C-alpha positions in Angstrom: 0.0 0.0 0.0 1.3 3.4 -0.9 1.6 5.7 2.1 1.8 9.3 1.0 0.8 10.5 4.5 3.6 8.6 6.4 0.9 7.1 8.7 2.0 3.4 8.4 4.9 1.4 9.4 6.5 0.0 6.2 5.9 -3.6 7.0 5.4 -6.1 4.2 1.6 -6.5 3.9 0.3 -9.8 5.3 -3.5 -10.3 5.0 -5.3 -10.9 8.3 -8.5 -13.0 8.2 -11.7 -11.3 9.0 -15.4 -12.2 9.1 -17.2 -11.8 5.8 -20.2 -10.3 7.5 -21.0 -8.4 10.7 -21.7 -4.9 12.0 -18.3 -3.6 10.8 -18.4 -5.3 7.4 -17.2 -3.0 4.7 -15.1 -0.9 7.0 -11.3 -0.8 7.1 -9.2 -0.1 10.1 -5.6 0.4 11.2 -3.8 -0.5 14.4 -1.3 1.5 16.4 2.0 -0.4 16.4 1.7 -1.3 20.1 -0.9 -4.0 19.5 -0.1 -7.5 18.3 -1.4 -8.4 14.9 -0.7 -11.9 13.6 1.8 -11.9 10.9 3.4 -8.6 12.0 6.0 -7.4 14.5 5.1 -4.9 17.2 7.7 -2.2 17.0 6.5 0.4 19.6 8.0 3.3 17.7 11.6 2.2 18.4 13.9 0.2 16.1 15.4 -1.8 19.0 11.9 -2.8 20.2 11.1 -3.8 16.6 14.3 -6.0 16.5 13.3 -7.6 19.8 9.7 -8.3 18.7 9.7 -11.1 16.3 6.6 -11.9 14.2 3.5 -12.2 16.3 1.3 -15.3 15.8 -1.8 -14.2 17.8 -4.0 -11.1 17.5 -4.5 -8.9 20.5 -8.1 -9.5 21.7 -9.3 -6.0 20.7 -8.0 -6.6 17.2 -9.7 -10.0 17.0 -13.0 -8.5 18.1 -12.9 -6.0 15.3 -12.0 -8.7 12.8 -14.7 -11.0 14.0 -17.2 -8.1 13.5 -16.3 -7.9 9.9 -13.7 -5.0 9.8 -10.8 -5.4 7.4 -7.3 -4.7 8.7 -5.1 -2.6 6.4 -1.9 -1.9 8.4 0.0 -0.9 11.5 0.5 2.8 12.2 3.3 4.9 13.5 3.5 5.7 17.2 5.6 8.2 19.1 8.5 6.3 20.7 7.3 3.8 23.3 4.0 5.9 23.4 5.7 8.5 25.6 5.2 11.7 23.7 2.2 13.9 22.6 3.7 15.7 19.6 3.5 12.8 17.1 7.1 13.3 16.1 9.4 10.2 16.2 13.1 10.8 16.0 13.5 7.4 14.2 10.6 7.5 11.8 9.5 11.1 11.3 6.1 12.7 11.6 2.8 11.4 10.1 0.7 14.0 8.2 -2.2 15.7 9.9 -5.0 15.3 7.4 -7.0 18.2 8.7 -4.2 20.7 8.9 -1.2 19.8 6.8 1.1 22.5 8.2 0.6 21.3 11.8 1.7 18.4 14.0 -0.8 15.4 14.3 -0.4 14.9 18.0 0.7 11.7 19.7 1.4 9.2 20.7 -1.3 7.7 18.4 -0.1 9.9 15.6 -0.2 7.4 12.7 -3.7 6.2 13.6 -5.0 9.8 13.6 -3.2 10.5 10.4 -4.6 7.5 8.6 -8.2 8.3 9.6 -7.9 12.1 9.0 -6.4 11.5 5.6 -9.2 9.1 4.7 -6.9 6.0 4.3 -9.1 3.9 6.6 -12.5 4.3 8.3 -11.3 4.0 11.9 -8.2 3.1 13.8 -7.0 1.9 17.2 -4.9 4.0 19.5 -3.9 4.1 23.1 -4.4 6.9 25.6 -2.2 7.1 28.7 -1.9 10.8 29.2 -3.9 12.1 26.2 -2.6 10.1 23.3 -6.0 9.6 21.6 -7.8 12.8 22.7 -4.9 15.1 21.7 -4.5 13.8 18.1 -8.3 13.5 17.7 -8.6 17.3 18.5 -5.7 18.2 16.4 -6.8 16.2 13.4 -10.6 16.9 13.6 -11.7 13.4 14.6 -14.0 11.7 17.1 -11.9 10.0 19.7 -12.6 8.0 22.9 -10.5 7.4 26.0 -12.6 4.7 27.7 -13.1 3.9 31.3 -9.9 2.4 32.6 -10.1 -1.4 31.9 -13.2 -1.2 29.8 -11.4 -2.4 26.6 -8.8 -5.1 26.8 -5.1 -4.2 26.7 -3.9 -7.8 26.4 -1.4 -8.1 23.6 -0.5 -4.4 23.8 2.9 -3.0 24.7 2.5 -1.4 28.2 3.6 2.1 29.4 1.7 2.8 32.7 -0.4 0.1 34.3 -2.9 2.4 36.1 -3.2 4.8 33.2 -3.1 2.9 29.9 -6.3 2.6 27.9 -7.3 1.4 24.4 -9.2 4.0 22.5 -10.1 4.6 18.9 -10.7 7.3 16.2 -13.3 7.8 13.5 -14.2 10.5 11.1 -18.0 10.2 11.3 -20.4 9.7 14.2 -22.0 6.7 12.5 -18.7 4.8 12.3 -17.7 6.0 15.8 -20.9 4.5 17.1 -20.6 1.2 15.2 -17.1 0.6 16.5 -18.3 1.5 20.1 -21.1 -1.1 19.8 -18.5 -3.7 18.8 -16.0 -2.9 21.5 -18.0 -1.6 24.4 -21.5 -3.3 24.3 -24.0 -1.7 26.6 -23.1 0.4 29.6 -23.9 -1.5 32.8 -25.7 1.2 34.8 -26.8 4.1 32.5 -27.9 7.2 34.3 -31.7 7.9 34.5 -31.3 11.4 33.1 -28.7 13.4 31.2 -27.3 16.3 33.1 -24.4 18.3 31.7 -22.0 20.4 33.9 -19.0 22.6 33.4 -16.4 24.4 35.4 -15.5 27.8 34.0 -11.9 27.5 35.4 -11.2 24.8 32.8 -12.2 27.1 30.0 -10.4 30.1 31.5 -7.1 28.3 31.0 -7.6 28.5 27.3 -6.4 31.4 25.1 -9.1 33.9 24.2 -9.5 32.7 20.6 -10.1 29.1 21.8 -12.7 30.3 24.3 -14.4 32.3 21.6 -14.4 29.3 19.2 -15.9 26.9 21.7 -18.6 29.2 23.1 -21.1 28.5 20.3 -20.5 24.8 20.8 -21.3 25.1 24.5 -24.5 26.9 23.5 -25.5 24.2 21.0 -24.8 21.5 23.6 -27.1 23.3 26.1 -29.8 23.6 23.4 -29.5 19.9 22.5 -29.3 18.3 26.0 -30.6 20.9 28.4 -29.1 23.6 30.6 -25.4 23.1 31.6 -25.0 23.4 35.4 -22.0 25.5 36.5 -19.7 23.9 39.2 -18.7 26.6 41.7 -15.6 26.8 43.8 -11.9 26.6 43.1 -10.3 23.6 41.4 -7.8 21.6 43.3 -4.2 23.0 43.0 -3.3 22.0 39.4 0.4 22.2 39.9 0.2 19.7 42.7 -2.1 17.5 40.7 0.2 17.7 37.6 3.2 16.6 39.7 1.2 13.7 41.1 0.3 12.7 37.5 3.8 13.0 36.3 5.3 11.0 39.2 2.7 8.1 38.7 3.3 8.1 35.0 7.1 8.3 35.2 7.3 5.6 38.0 5.1 3.2 36.2 6.7 3.8 32.8 10.1 2.9 34.2 8.7 -0.2 35.8 7.3 -1.2 32.4 10.2 -0.4 30.2 13.2 0.6 32.3 14.8 -2.8 32.4 14.6 -3.2 28.6 15.9 0.3 28.0 19.0 -0.3 30.2 19.6 -3.9 29.2 19.6 -3.3 25.4 20.8 0.3 25.5 17.8 1.6 23.6 18.5 4.7 21.6 15.7 7.1 22.5 14.8 10.6 21.3 16.0 13.2 23.8 12.5 14.2 25.0 11.5 10.5 25.5 14.8 9.6 27.1 14.4 12.5 29.6 10.9 11.4 30.6 12.0 7.8 31.2 15.1 8.7 33.3 13.1 11.3 35.2 10.7 8.5 36.0 13.6 6.2 37.1 14.4 8.8 39.8 10.9 8.8 41.3 11.0 7.0 44.7 8.5 4.5 45.9 7.5 7.0 48.7 6.9 9.7 46.1 4.8 7.3 44.0 2.7 6.4 47.0 2.2 10.0 48.0 1.2 10.8 44.4 -1.3 8.0 44.5 -2.9 9.5 47.6 -3.2 12.9 45.8 -4.8 11.0 42.9 -7.3 9.6 45.3 -8.1 13.0 46.8 -8.4 14.6 43.3 -10.8 11.8 42.2 -12.9 12.2 45.4 -13.2 16.0 44.8 -14.5 15.5 41.2 -16.8 12.6 42.3 -18.4 15.0 44.9 -18.8 17.7 42.3 -20.1 15.7 39.4 -21.8 12.6 40.7 -23.5 11.2 37.6 -23.3 14.5 35.7 -21.4 14.7 32.4 -18.6 17.3 32.4 -18.3 19.5 29.3 -14.7 20.6 29.0 -12.0 21.6 26.5 -10.1 18.7 25.1 -6.8 20.6 24.7 -6.1 24.4 25.0 -5.6 25.2 21.4 -5.3 23.9 17.8 -2.2 21.9 16.9 1.2 23.6 16.9 2.8 24.2 13.6 5.3 21.7 12.2 7.9 24.5 12.5 7.3 24.9 16.3 10.4 24.6 18.5 10.9 21.8 21.0 10.3 24.4 23.8 7.0 25.5 22.2 5.9 21.8 21.9 6.8 21.2 25.6 4.9 24.3 26.7 1.8 23.1 24.8 2.2 19.7 26.4 2.3 21.1 29.9 -0.8 23.3 29.4 -2.7 20.4 27.8 -2.0 18.1 30.7 -4.0 20.3 33.1 -7.0 19.3 31.0 -6.1 15.8 29.9 -5.1 14.4 33.4 -8.7 14.8 34.7 -9.9 11.7 32.9 -6.6 9.9 33.5 -6.6 10.3 37.3 -10.3 9.8 37.8 -10.4 6.9 35.4 -13.6 8.3 33.8 -14.3 8.0 30.1 -13.9 11.0 27.8 -15.1 11.5 24.2 -13.7 14.4 22.2 -15.8 15.8 19.4 -14.5 17.7 16.3 -16.6 20.8 17.2 -14.8 24.0 16.1 -12.1 25.5 13.9 -9.6 28.3 14.3 -8.1 29.7 11.1 -9.0 26.4 9.4 -7.4 24.1 12.0 -9.7 21.9 14.2 -10.3 22.2 17.9 -12.2 19.6 19.9 -14.6 19.8 22.9 -15.1 16.9 25.3 -17.7 15.1 27.3 -16.4 13.3 30.4 -18.9 10.9 32.1 -19.2 8.7 35.1 -17.1 5.4 34.9 -18.6 2.9 32.5 -20.8 5.5 30.7 -18.6 5.1 27.6 -21.4 4.0 25.2 -23.6 6.8 26.5 -21.0 9.4 25.7 -20.6 8.1 22.1 -24.4 8.1 21.7 -24.5 11.8 22.9 -21.8 12.7 20.3 -23.8 11.1 17.6 -27.0 12.8 18.7 -25.3 16.2 18.8 -24.0 15.9 15.3 -27.3 14.5 14.0 -28.8 17.8 15.3 -26.1 19.7 13.4 -27.0 17.9 10.2 -30.7 18.8 10.6 -29.8 22.5 10.8 -27.7 22.5 7.7 
């Protein structure tokens, strides 16, 4: 397959058997190169990991589910190195093309999957989201994206990063395909709420630049018109700098537990930003990790008390994707600001859907719905309903 968008790993194509009928029949999908696919290696965005992989003989369960539902696999997509970056750039393999804004980064670490879908090469794609690696590229590339409830979709047969943060998510261009994939992977929510209540906290929107706030304000208005008044949560947010440090310590500590031995034993050559994160994580002590876990518990409890079963409307990321010409310092600054928003779902383990809702100077910007744990299918349904209403108005 010709890959003009640099979305796919250049593996020799091996057909993967799929059901001839099913709810996903006729749809094509790609898989982030962290998941095992029979007949392919699992490279994880690093040449040394690729060399260690060997050819896999068994499909990851989530891949098998999609195949059994009739979807046709077309290839494995690029990932940021060991899934530990949000820019989408990979020092070894380059940067996939953002199909919605060609002069901007695609976001990561599920960069190739977002690129493949946004460029129309496939109908949907699998990614992973540890600290924002589905939601960020979905917003940057103008896609629907889901970070599910932690543990809702199997991560068996997937290269790990952080045990208490890793999730399997997916991208789609249309609400219809997004819903079909959700039906196949999620099934029904176990305890759907009796009524839909949206809420927001203005402090989350206040962290955005003025042009982003302006772009999302009409979307907020339409959400209120579609689903009812949006309740405002009062009171100050928990101290975000403390919460961010807790997030970073948990992520860094667990990332080193997952990959540190391999990095040191085989002398993995890592990009400077990824290397810095892993070795920062190596220095996190067990005591610091435990303290960070306690802060995570307190942060989760605060949001549980504020939201209950309400669905939080929030920005996905602060702004549109940085330009491809942005400096490493600019990318890191964007990453830091983004995490103040992205870590909410990560630490509370609540599901989050991002919707391609707005544009700024032609570049897409998402808005998100964050629901109670195991309300994943409901959130996807709300996204489809919202965009159905938009179609009716056009």
